[in-house]
C-alpha positions as CSV (number, residue, x, y, z in Angstrom):
1,M,-14.9,15.2,-14.6
2,G,-16.5,12.4,-12.7
3,A,-18.3,11.1,-15.8
4,S,-15.1,11.3,-17.9
5,V,-13.0,9.4,-15.3
6,G,-15.9,6.8,-14.9
7,W,-16.1,6.3,-18.6
8,L,-12.3,5.7,-18.8
9,I,-12.5,3.2,-15.9
10,G,-15.4,1.4,-17.5
11,V,-13.5,1.1,-20.8
12,L,-10.4,-0.3,-19.0
13,I,-12.3,-2.9,-17.0
14,A,-14.3,-4.2,-20.0
15,P,-12.0,-4.7,-23.1
16,Y,-13.5,-5.9,-26.4
17,T,-10.7,-8.1,-27.7
18,E,-7.7,-10.0,-26.5
19,G,-5.4,-7.3,-28.0
20,E,-7.2,-4.7,-25.9
21,K,-6.9,-6.9,-22.8
22,L,-3.1,-7.1,-23.2
23,E,-2.8,-3.4,-23.9
24,F,-5.0,-2.4,-20.9
25,A,-2.9,-4.8,-18.7
26,Q,0.2,-2.8,-19.6
27,Y,-1.6,0.5,-18.9
28,V,-2.8,-0.7,-15.6
29,G,0.7,-1.8,-14.7
30,I,2.1,1.6,-15.5
31,V,-0.6,3.4,-13.6
32,S,-0.3,1.1,-10.5
33,T,3.4,1.7,-10.4
34,F,2.7,5.5,-10.3
35,V,0.0,5.2,-7.7
36,S,1.9,2.9,-5.4
37,G,5.0,5.1,-5.6
38,Y,4.1,8.7,-5.9
39,L,0.5,9.0,-4.8
40,V,0.8,6.8,-1.7
41,A,3.6,9.0,-0.5
42,K,1.4,12.1,-0.9
43,L,-1.7,10.4,0.6
44,D,-0.7,10.6,4.3
45,P,-0.2,14.4,4.5
46,T,-3.3,14.9,2.5
47,I,-5.5,12.8,4.8
48,T,-3.9,14.5,7.8
49,K,-4.8,17.9,6.4
50,I,-8.3,16.9,5.4
51,L,-9.1,15.5,8.9
52,S,-7.6,18.6,10.7
53,P,-10.3,20.6,12.6
54,D,-9.4,23.8,10.6
55,Y,-10.1,22.1,7.3
56,L,-13.3,20.4,8.5
57,L,-14.7,23.7,9.6
58,A,-14.0,25.2,6.2
59,L,-16.2,22.5,4.5
60,T,-19.4,24.0,3.1
61,A,-22.5,22.6,1.7
62,T,-21.3,23.6,-1.8
63,A,-18.1,21.6,-1.4
64,G,-20.0,18.6,0.0
65,F,-22.4,18.8,-3.0
66,R,-19.5,18.8,-5.4
67,V,-17.9,15.7,-3.9
68,I,-21.3,13.9,-4.0
69,V,-21.9,14.9,-7.6
70,F,-18.4,13.9,-8.7
71,S,-18.6,10.5,-6.9
72,S,-22.0,9.7,-8.2
73,S,-21.1,10.7,-11.8
74,L,-18.0,8.5,-11.6
75,L,-19.9,5.5,-10.4
76,V,-22.8,5.8,-12.9
77,A,-20.5,6.4,-15.8
78,T,-18.3,3.4,-14.8
79,L,-21.4,1.1,-14.5
80,I,-23.0,2.2,-17.7
81,T,-19.8,1.9,-19.7
82,F,-19.0,-1.5,-18.2
83,V,-22.4,-2.9,-18.8
84,F,-22.6,-1.7,-22.4
85,R,-19.1,-3.0,-23.3
86,K,-19.5,-6.3,-21.5
87,Y,-23.0,-7.3,-22.4
88,Y,-24.4,-5.3,-25.4
89,I,-21.5,-5.2,-27.8
């Protein structure tokens, strides 16, 4: 999942043509409207729950490993996709 999302982000931040740049700008506008409206409203209760002592005690090494793998896969896929689209093609 992390690699897939990273690949998508890499494609969006490095368009090939002016047409893609205009299309991606529209997509980013739609997604940012969604994020600023719906997700930000859901963010505060989620952070409160994550930082509660009960939830922190439930974290395990497996959950931490999964978060690290997801994050690193996302970053690596984003960087690889961006570099190849921007500089090699």
